[in-house]
C-alpha positions as CSV (number, residue, x, y, z in Angstrom):
1,X,3.7,24.9,7.0
2,X,5.0,23.3,10.1
3,X,6.9,20.1,10.1
4,X,3.8,17.9,10.8
5,X,4.7,15.6,7.9
6,X,7.3,12.8,8.1
7,X,8.3,11.3,4.8
8,X,9.4,7.7,5.7
9,X,11.2,5.5,3.3
10,X,11.7,1.8,4.1
11,X,14.9,0.5,2.7
12,X,16.3,-3.0,2.3
13,X,19.5,-3.2,0.3
14,X,18.3,-0.3,-1.9
15,X,21.3,1.9,-2.1
16,X,20.9,2.3,-5.8
17,X,17.2,3.4,-5.4
18,X,18.2,5.9,-2.7
19,X,21.0,7.3,-4.8
20,X,18.6,7.8,-7.7
21,X,15.4,9.1,-6.0
22,X,16.2,10.4,-2.5
23,X,17.6,13.7,-4.0
24,X,14.1,14.5,-5.4
25,X,12.5,13.8,-2.0
26,X,15.0,16.1,-0.2
27,X,14.7,18.8,-2.8
28,X,10.9,19.0,-2.9
29,X,10.1,18.3,0.8
30,X,11.8,21.2,2.5
31,X,9.0,21.5,5.2
32,X,9.0,17.8,6.1
33,X,11.1,15.5,8.3
34,X,12.7,12.8,6.2
35,X,13.4,9.4,7.6
36,X,14.9,6.2,6.2
37,X,14.0,3.1,8.1
38,X,16.6,0.5,7.3
39,X,15.3,-3.0,7.3
40,X,18.6,-4.6,8.3
41,X,20.3,-4.1,4.9
42,X,23.5,-6.0,4.1
43,X,24.7,-3.5,1.5
44,X,26.2,-0.1,2.4
45,X,23.0,1.8,2.3
46,X,23.4,3.2,5.8
47,X,27.0,4.4,5.2
48,X,25.9,6.0,2.0
49,X,23.1,7.9,3.8
50,X,25.3,9.0,6.6
51,X,27.9,10.3,4.1
52,X,25.8,12.0,1.5
53,X,22.5,12.8,3.3
54,X,23.5,13.7,6.9
55,X,20.2,15.6,7.5
56,X,18.1,12.5,6.7
57,X,17.2,10.7,9.9
58,X,18.0,7.0,10.0
59,X,16.2,4.3,12.0
60,X,17.8,0.9,12.0
61,X,15.7,-2.2,12.4
62,X,17.4,-5.2,14.0
63,X,16.2,-7.6,11.3
64,X,14.3,-7.6,8.0
65,X,10.7,-7.4,9.1
66,X,9.2,-7.2,5.6
67,X,7.2,-4.2,4.4
68,X,4.5,-4.4,7.1
69,X,6.6,-5.2,10.1
70,X,9.4,-2.9,8.9
71,X,7.2,0.1,8.9
72,X,5.5,-0.9,12.2
73,X,8.9,-1.1,13.9
74,X,10.3,2.1,12.3
75,X,7.2,4.3,12.9
76,X,7.3,3.6,16.6
77,X,10.2,6.1,16.7
78,X,8.4,8.9,14.7
79,X,5.9,11.2,16.3
80,X,4.8,13.5,13.5
81,X,1.1,14.1,12.9
82,X,1.1,12.6,9.4
83,X,3.2,9.9,7.9
84,X,4.0,9.6,4.2
85,X,5.1,6.0,3.6
86,X,7.1,6.3,0.4
87,X,8.8,3.6,-1.6
88,X,12.5,4.1,-2.4
89,X,11.8,3.8,-6.1
90,X,9.5,6.9,-6.3
91,X,10.4,10.3,-7.8
92,X,8.5,13.1,-6.3
93,X,7.7,16.5,-7.9
94,X,7.6,20.1,-6.8
95,X,4.9,20.8,-4.2
96,X,3.9,17.1,-4.3
97,X,2.9,16.9,-0.6
98,X,0.8,20.1,-0.2
99,X,-2.4,19.0,-2.1
100,X,-2.5,15.8,0.0
101,X,-2.0,17.7,3.3
102,X,-4.8,20.1,2.3
103,X,-7.1,17.1,2.1
104,X,-6.4,16.3,5.7
105,X,-7.0,19.9,6.7
106,X,-10.4,20.0,4.9
107,X,-11.9,16.8,6.5
108,X,-10.8,15.3,9.8
109,X,-12.6,12.0,8.8
110,X,-9.9,11.5,6.1
111,X,-7.5,9.0,7.6
112,X,-5.4,8.2,4.5
113,X,-4.7,9.5,1.0
114,X,-2.6,9.1,-2.1
115,X,-1.5,11.3,-5.0
116,X,-1.6,10.4,-8.7
117,X,0.9,7.7,-9.3
118,X,2.5,7.6,-12.8
119,X,5.0,5.3,-14.4
120,X,8.6,6.5,-14.1
121,X,9.5,4.6,-17.3
122,X,6.5,6.0,-19.3
123,X,5.6,9.2,-17.6
124,X,2.4,9.8,-19.5
125,X,0.9,6.5,-18.3
126,X,-0.3,5.4,-14.9
127,X,1.7,3.0,-12.8
128,X,0.4,-0.4,-11.8
129,X,0.7,0.0,-8.0
130,X,-1.9,2.6,-7.2
131,X,-2.5,4.6,-10.3
132,X,-5.4,7.0,-9.6
133,X,-6.7,5.4,-6.5
134,X,-7.6,1.8,-5.4
135,X,-11.0,0.1,-5.6
136,X,-12.1,-3.5,-5.2
137,X,-14.5,-5.7,-7.1
138,X,-17.3,-7.8,-6.0
139,X,-15.1,-10.9,-5.5
140,X,-12.4,-9.1,-3.5
141,X,-9.9,-8.5,-6.3
142,X,-8.2,-5.1,-6.0
143,X,-7.8,-2.8,-9.0
144,X,-7.3,0.9,-9.6
145,X,-8.7,3.8,-11.5
146,X,-6.3,3.9,-14.4
147,X,-5.4,0.2,-14.2
148,X,-7.4,-3.0,-14.4
149,X,-5.3,-6.2,-14.3
150,X,-2.4,-5.4,-16.6
151,X,-4.3,-2.8,-18.7
152,X,-2.8,0.6,-18.0
153,X,-4.4,3.8,-19.1
154,X,-2.6,6.8,-20.5
155,X,-3.0,10.0,-18.4
156,X,-5.1,12.5,-20.3
157,X,-6.2,14.4,-17.2
158,X,-9.2,12.1,-16.7
159,X,-8.3,11.5,-13.1
160,X,-7.3,15.1,-12.1
161,X,-10.1,15.0,-9.5
162,X,-10.2,14.6,-5.7
163,X,-12.4,11.8,-4.7
164,X,-13.0,9.1,-2.1
165,X,-11.5,5.7,-2.9
166,X,-11.4,2.3,-1.2
167,X,-7.6,2.0,-0.7
168,X,-4.5,4.1,-1.1
169,X,-1.3,2.7,-2.5
170,X,1.5,1.7,-0.2
171,X,4.0,3.1,-2.6
172,X,3.0,6.6,-1.5
173,X,0.6,6.4,1.4
174,X,-0.2,9.4,3.5
175,X,-1.9,8.5,6.8
176,X,-2.6,10.2,10.1
177,X,-0.4,8.7,12.7
178,X,-3.2,8.5,15.3
179,X,-5.3,6.5,12.8
180,X,-2.4,4.2,11.9
181,X,-1.8,3.3,15.5
182,X,-5.5,3.0,16.4
183,X,-5.6,0.2,13.9
184,X,-2.3,-1.2,15.4
185,X,-0.6,-0.5,12.1
186,X,-0.1,-3.0,9.3
187,X,-0.8,-6.7,9.9
188,X,2.7,-8.0,10.1
189,X,1.7,-11.5,9.1
190,X,1.2,-10.2,5.6
191,X,5.0,-9.5,5.4
192,X,4.4,-7.6,2.1
193,X,1.6,-7.0,-0.5
194,X,-2.0,-5.8,0.1
195,X,-1.2,-4.8,3.7
196,X,-2.2,-1.3,2.8
197,X,-5.5,-2.4,1.4
198,X,-6.2,-4.3,4.6
199,X,-5.4,-1.3,6.7
200,X,-7.5,1.0,4.6
201,X,-10.4,-1.4,4.8
202,X,-10.1,-1.5,8.6
203,X,-10.1,2.3,8.6
204,X,-13.3,2.4,6.5
205,X,-14.9,-0.2,8.8
206,X,-14.2,2.2,11.7
207,X,-15.9,5.1,9.9
208,X,-12.9,6.8,8.3
209,X,-12.4,7.9,4.7
210,X,-9.7,7.2,2.2
211,X,-9.0,9.9,-0.5
212,X,-7.2,10.5,-3.8
213,X,-6.0,13.8,-5.2
214,X,-4.9,14.3,-8.8
215,X,-3.4,17.6,-7.9
216,X,-0.2,15.9,-6.8
217,X,1.9,13.6,-9.0
218,X,4.7,11.1,-8.3
219,X,6.5,8.7,-10.6
220,X,7.0,5.1,-9.5
221,X,9.4,2.5,-11.0
222,X,7.6,-0.5,-9.5
223,X,9.0,-4.0,-8.8
224,X,12.0,-2.5,-7.2
225,X,12.3,-5.1,-4.5
226,X,10.1,-8.0,-5.8
227,X,9.5,-8.5,-9.5
228,X,5.9,-8.6,-10.7
229,X,6.5,-12.0,-12.2
230,X,7.9,-13.5,-8.9
231,X,6.1,-16.6,-7.7
232,X,6.7,-15.3,-4.1
233,X,4.7,-12.2,-5.1
234,X,1.9,-14.4,-6.4
235,X,1.8,-16.4,-3.2
236,X,1.8,-13.3,-1.0
237,X,-0.9,-11.5,-3.0
238,X,-3.2,-14.6,-3.0
239,X,-2.7,-15.5,0.7
240,X,-3.0,-11.9,1.9
241,X,-6.0,-11.1,-0.2
242,X,-7.9,-14.1,1.3
243,X,-6.9,-13.1,4.8
244,X,-8.0,-9.5,4.2
245,X,-11.5,-10.7,3.1
246,X,-11.9,-12.9,6.2
247,X,-10.9,-10.0,8.4
248,X,-13.0,-7.3,6.9
249,X,-16.1,-8.5,5.0
250,X,-19.5,-8.6,6.6
251,X,-20.4,-12.2,7.4
252,X,-23.2,-12.8,4.7
253,X,-20.9,-11.6,1.9
254,X,-17.9,-13.3,3.4
255,X,-19.4,-16.8,2.8
256,X,-20.4,-16.1,-0.8
257,X,-17.1,-14.5,-1.7
258,X,-14.9,-17.1,-0.2
259,X,-16.8,-19.9,-1.9
260,X,-16.6,-18.1,-5.3
261,X,-12.9,-17.5,-4.8
262,X,-12.2,-21.2,-4.1
263,X,-13.3,-21.9,-7.6
264,X,-12.0,-18.8,-9.4
265,X,-8.5,-19.1,-7.8
266,X,-8.2,-22.6,-9.3
267,X,-8.7,-21.1,-12.8
268,X,-6.2,-18.3,-11.8
269,X,-3.6,-20.9,-10.9
270,X,-3.9,-22.6,-14.3
271,X,-3.7,-19.2,-16.0
272,X,-0.6,-18.1,-14.0
273,X,1.0,-21.5,-14.5
274,X,0.5,-21.1,-18.3
275,X,1.6,-17.5,-18.4
276,X,4.5,-17.4,-15.9
277,X,5.5,-21.0,-15.2
278,X,4.6,-23.9,-13.0
279,X,6.0,-22.2,-9.9
280,X,3.1,-19.7,-10.0
281,X,0.6,-22.6,-10.3
282,X,1.9,-24.0,-7.1
283,X,2.1,-20.6,-5.5
284,X,-1.7,-20.2,-5.6
285,X,-2.2,-23.6,-4.0
286,X,0.3,-22.8,-1.3
287,X,-1.4,-19.5,-0.7
288,X,-4.7,-21.2,-0.1
289,X,-3.1,-23.8,2.2
290,X,-1.4,-21.1,4.2
291,X,-4.7,-19.1,4.5
292,X,-6.6,-22.1,5.8
293,X,-3.9,-22.8,8.3
294,X,-4.1,-19.3,9.7
295,X,-7.9,-19.0,9.8
296,X,-8.1,-19.2,13.7
297,X,-5.6,-16.3,14.1
298,X,-7.2,-14.3,11.3
299,X,-10.6,-14.7,12.9
300,X,-9.2,-13.4,16.2
301,X,-7.9,-10.3,14.4
302,X,-11.3,-9.8,12.8
303,X,-13.0,-9.8,16.2
304,X,-10.4,-7.5,17.6
305,X,-10.6,-4.9,14.8
306,X,-14.2,-5.1,13.8
307,X,-15.9,-4.7,17.1
308,X,-18.2,-2.0,15.8
309,X,-20.6,-1.7,12.9
310,X,-19.2,-2.2,9.4
311,X,-19.3,1.3,7.7
312,X,-19.4,0.0,4.1
313,X,-22.9,0.8,2.9
314,X,-21.5,3.1,0.2
315,X,-18.8,0.7,-0.8
316,X,-19.6,-2.9,0.2
317,X,-17.3,-4.0,-2.6
318,X,-20.5,-4.8,-4.5
319,X,-21.3,-1.1,-4.8
320,X,-18.0,0.5,-5.8
321,X,-18.2,3.3,-8.3
322,X,-16.0,5.1,-10.8
323,X,-16.0,8.8,-11.5
């Protein structure tokens, strides 16, 4: 296998994660180029890499661009055919990349893919961020095979298949570089959270496929850079999800979904406030305000990326399916 794969880890003050998990990446990715894109860390991550992992290539961003912008900046310097965007808190396994690369070889329409993502803490359970492949419900809320809301399934081999999905998780996202750049990469306004869903949706709208394979497994800690109970995470998820819907939904469904979400997100704010604290209640309101403020810019992006027919007849978020 030639070095067509670049494993790219975005790092921001994550020396402890690199120290713990980079050895597995180096050990089990002998045929790949390995990069760390440093997002202007203030710890000694770069010195650590230079000393202990001299063969790992380092790309230094001049500021913290967030997840979306950080990868966009770093990937400009990498010309491999396929990228694997890998979180720093992921442990990979032997031969983890081969089954995913075989998917790309089988079907040129496959633009992105992910492996089975299991929990590092409970290795017989799926992990929240990605699990066995991402789907989306009829109101635009993302979920996964193996995880709905906070309900996580135990892995009994029920998702050892290879199947088309709606979105691949950003914690271990394999994507053809040409498809990434044809979509102008991630939407940097998202900063972090759901940018990979938006990208996958744009790819689907351009006629591409997103796939999952259960023949490859990785283990993800989750919440390594932003805790699941962070009000900032609630804000980013809500704001970015609404922007994603405006950018990618066909117009008739867009009106119905956004109207429904205006009501349902109010109930969500009350629930989050009760469960996690008042800061989460306000985060939902701020997310809606930010979304409304950016509607003109989001609409321009919709027109730029969705010039052609929407290729969602099989998915159309109302017609998703589980295997």
